[in-house]
C-alpha positions in Angstrom: -37.8 -6.6 7.4 -38.2 -9.6 9.6 -37.4 -9.7 13.3 -34.7 -12.3 12.6 -33.1 -10.1 10.0 -33.1 -7.1 12.4 -31.5 -9.2 15.2 -28.9 -10.4 12.7 -28.0 -6.8 11.7 -27.8 -5.8 15.3 -25.4 -8.7 16.0 -23.3 -7.6 13.0 -23.1 -4.0 14.2 -22.2 -5.2 17.7 -19.5 -7.4 16.3 -18.0 -4.6 14.3 -18.0 -2.4 17.3 -16.3 -5.0 19.4 -13.6 -5.5 16.7 -13.0 -1.7 16.5 -12.8 -1.4 20.3 -10.4 -4.4 20.5 -8.1 -2.8 17.8 -8.0 0.5 19.8 -7.3 -1.3 23.0 -4.4 -3.2 21.4 -2.8 0.0 20.2 -3.4 1.7 23.6 -1.9 -1.2 25.6 1.2 -1.3 23.4 1.7 2.5 23.8 1.1 2.3 27.6 3.6 -0.6 28.0 6.1 1.2 25.8 5.9 4.5 27.8 5.9 2.6 31.1 9.0 0.7 30.1 10.7 3.9 29.1 9.8 5.7 32.3 11.1 2.8 34.4 14.3 2.5 32.5 13.5 -1.0 31.2 14.4 0.0 27.7 17.0 2.2 26.2 15.0 5.3 25.0 18.0 6.5 23.0 17.4 3.5 20.6 13.7 2.8 21.0 12.5 6.4 21.9 9.1 6.6 23.7 5.5 7.8 22.9 6.1 11.0 24.9 9.3 11.8 23.0 7.7 11.0 19.7 4.8 13.3 20.5 7.2 16.1 21.4 9.1 15.6 18.1 5.8 15.8 16.1 4.9 19.0 17.9 8.3 20.4 17.2 8.0 19.6 13.5 4.6 21.2 13.5 5.8 24.4 15.1 8.7 24.8 12.7 6.3 24.3 9.8 8.0 21.2 8.3 5.6 18.5 9.5 2.9 18.9 6.8 5.5 19.6 4.2 7.3 16.3 4.7 3.9 14.4 5.0 2.5 16.0 1.9 5.7 15.1 -0.2 5.5 11.5 0.8 1.6 11.4 0.4 1.8 12.9 -3.1 4.5 10.4 -4.2 2.5 7.5 -2.7 -0.8 8.5 -4.4 0.8 9.0 -7.8 2.7 5.8 -7.6 -0.4 3.9 -6.4 -2.6 5.1 -9.1 0.0 4.6 -11.9 1.2 1.3 -10.6 -2.3 -0.2 -10.1 -3.6 1.1 -13.4 -0.6 0.0 -15.5 -0.6 -3.4 -13.8 -4.3 -4.0 -14.5 -4.0 -2.8 -18.1 -1.0 -5.0 -18.8 -2.6 -8.0 -17.0 -5.7 -7.5 -19.2 -3.5 -7.5 -22.4 -1.7 -10.7 -21.3 -5.0 -12.4 -20.5 -6.3 -11.5 -24.0 -3.1 -12.6 -25.8 -2.0 -15.8 -24.1 1.0 -16.2 -26.5 2.4 -12.9 -25.3 2.0 -14.0 -21.7 3.9 -17.2 -22.3 6.8 -15.2 -23.9 7.2 -12.7 -21.1 6.2 -14.8 -18.1 9.9 -15.8 -17.3 10.9 -12.1 -17.5 8.2 -11.1 -15.1 9.4 -13.8 -12.6 13.0 -12.6 -12.9 12.1 -8.9 -12.5 9.9 -9.7 -9.5 12.7 -11.6 -7.7 15.3 -8.9 -8.4 16.0 -6.6 -5.5 14.6 -3.3 -6.8 17.0 -1.2 -4.7 19.8 -2.5 -6.9 18.2 -0.6 -9.8 18.3 2.7 -7.8 21.5 4.1 -9.3 20.4 3.3 -12.8 17.0 5.0 -12.2 18.7 8.1 -10.7 21.0 8.4 -13.7 18.1 8.1 -16.2 15.4 10.0 -14.4 17.5 12.3 -12.2 17.7 12.8 -8.5 14.1 13.8 -7.8 10.5 12.9 -7.5 10.5 11.0 -10.8 13.1 8.5 -9.6 11.1 7.9 -6.4 7.9 7.2 -8.4 9.7 5.0 -10.8 11.2 3.0 -7.9 7.7 2.5 -6.5 6.3 1.5 -9.9 9.0 -1.2 -10.3 7.9 -2.7 -7.0 4.1 -2.5 -7.4 3.5 -3.0 -11.2 5.0 -6.4 -11.5 3.1 -7.9 -8.5 -0.1 -6.4 -9.9 0.4 -7.9 -13.3 1.2 -11.4 -11.9 -1.6 -11.5 -9.4 -4.3 -10.0 -11.6 -3.5 -12.1 -14.6 -3.6 -15.2 -12.4 -7.0 -14.1 -11.1 -8.3 -13.5 -14.6 -7.2 -17.0 -15.7 -9.0 -18.6 -12.7 -12.4 -17.1 -13.7 -15.0 -19.9 -14.2 -14.3 -21.3 -17.7 -17.9 -22.6 -18.0 -19.2 -19.1 -17.8 -16.7 -18.0 -20.4 -17.8 -20.8 -22.7 -21.4 -19.8 -22.1 -20.8 -16.2 -23.2 -18.8 -17.4 -26.2 -21.7 -19.6 -27.2 -23.8 -16.4 -27.4 -21.2 -14.8 -29.7 -19.9 -12.4 -27.0 -16.8 -10.5 -28.0 -13.6 -10.6 -25.9 -14.2 -7.1 -24.6 -17.8 -8.1 -23.6 -16.5 -11.2 -21.8 -13.9 -9.1 -20.0 -16.2 -6.3 -18.8 -19.3 -8.4 -18.2 -17.7 -11.4 -16.6 -13.9 -11.3 -15.9 -13.7 -8.0 -14.2 -16.8 -8.2 -12.1 -15.9 -11.7 -11.0 -12.6 -10.5 -9.7 -13.8 -7.6 -7.7 -12.5 -9.0 -4.4 -9.2 -9.8 -6.0 -9.0 -6.3 -7.3 -9.6 -4.8 -3.8 -7.0 -7.1 -2.3 -4.5 -5.9 -5.0 -5.3 -2.3 -3.9 -4.6 -3.2 -0.3 -1.3 -5.0 -1.2 -0.2 -2.2 -3.4 -0.5 0.3 -0.6 2.2 -1.5 1.3 4.4 -2.0 -1.8 4.1 1.6 -2.9 5.1 2.8 0.6 8.2 0.5 0.4 9.1 1.9 -3.0 8.6 5.5 -2.1 10.6 5.3 1.2 13.4 3.4 -0.6 13.5 6.2 -3.2 13.5 8.9 -0.6 16.4 7.2 1.2 18.4 7.5 -2.0 17.5 10.9 -3.5 15.0 12.8 -1.5 15.5 16.2 0.1 12.1 16.1 1.8 9.5 13.5 2.9 9.1 11.0 5.7 11.9 8.8 4.2 14.2 11.8 4.3 13.4 12.5 7.9 14.2 8.9 8.8 17.5 8.9 6.9 18.5 12.3 8.3 17.6 11.2 11.9 19.8 8.1 11.5 22.7 10.2 10.2 22.6 12.6 13.2 21.8 9.8 15.7 18.4 11.4 16.4 16.4 8.2 17.0 13.4 10.2 18.2 13.1 11.6 14.7 13.6 8.1 13.2 10.8 6.6 15.3 8.6 9.7 14.6 9.0 9.0 10.9 8.1 5.4 11.3 4.9 6.3 13.3 3.9 8.9 10.7 4.3 6.2 8.0 2.1 3.8 10.0 -0.6 6.5 10.4 -0.5 7.3 6.7 -0.6 3.7 5.7 -3.6 3.1 8.0 -5.5 6.1 6.5 -4.8 4.8 3.0 -6.0 1.3 4.0 -9.3 2.6 5.4 -9.8 4.7 2.3 -9.7 1.6 0.3 -12.0 -0.2 2.7 -14.5 2.7 2.4 -14.2 2.5 -1.4 -14.9 -1.2 -1.3 -18.1 -0.7 0.8 -19.3 2.1 -1.5 -18.8 0.0 -4.6 -20.5 -3.1 -3.1 -23.5 -1.0 -2.3 
């Protein structure tokens, strides 16, 4: 390894470290200002709560044994919805790429379904699937699957046509073209879909928990708002942010592993 390359790698590591430190500083400064404003009475802590009160609420939930129960319920629903939504979306996008006529037929319906407020389907989903976990997962799927189909199909279509013609000239089958060219060429798009779907799935799961859940982070937020316990509401929001961050970094770790 040349000295220039070693210097380059050191600069990259240093830059990553600076980025990470800056991210931590931003969060720390926000929490400090928030707590300072609460202590000085600059904000109404009944509405906005404070880091101290949120910490006490988390400790209380931990002591009564309900913290990990609610976190696990939401985490389970998010993971199942993410895996199902992403898999179904990619499979359907692949079918639509293979059969262009089918895509042209259902393209308007995809656009209509994507623009429709999914919460409006909540009562129908509850009647069909029942007031439970199934309804929550279906709600999340409605939100994530359609976006995945649209984005991945568009990415497949934008693959270099010259390379596709080259493979066809060598008598490559559609499956060989897809697995040897289309899918590898869209690795970055696939990872971006994963990152987008995390947010969409969380939205769907929390919307579902607002409607039917008896446990989970969404339930905590809804219950807190009903009894005017804004500390519980803000605690739920912070827990969601932590969970979403962990899921995001899991995908980033997966991306690095696959690239290696």
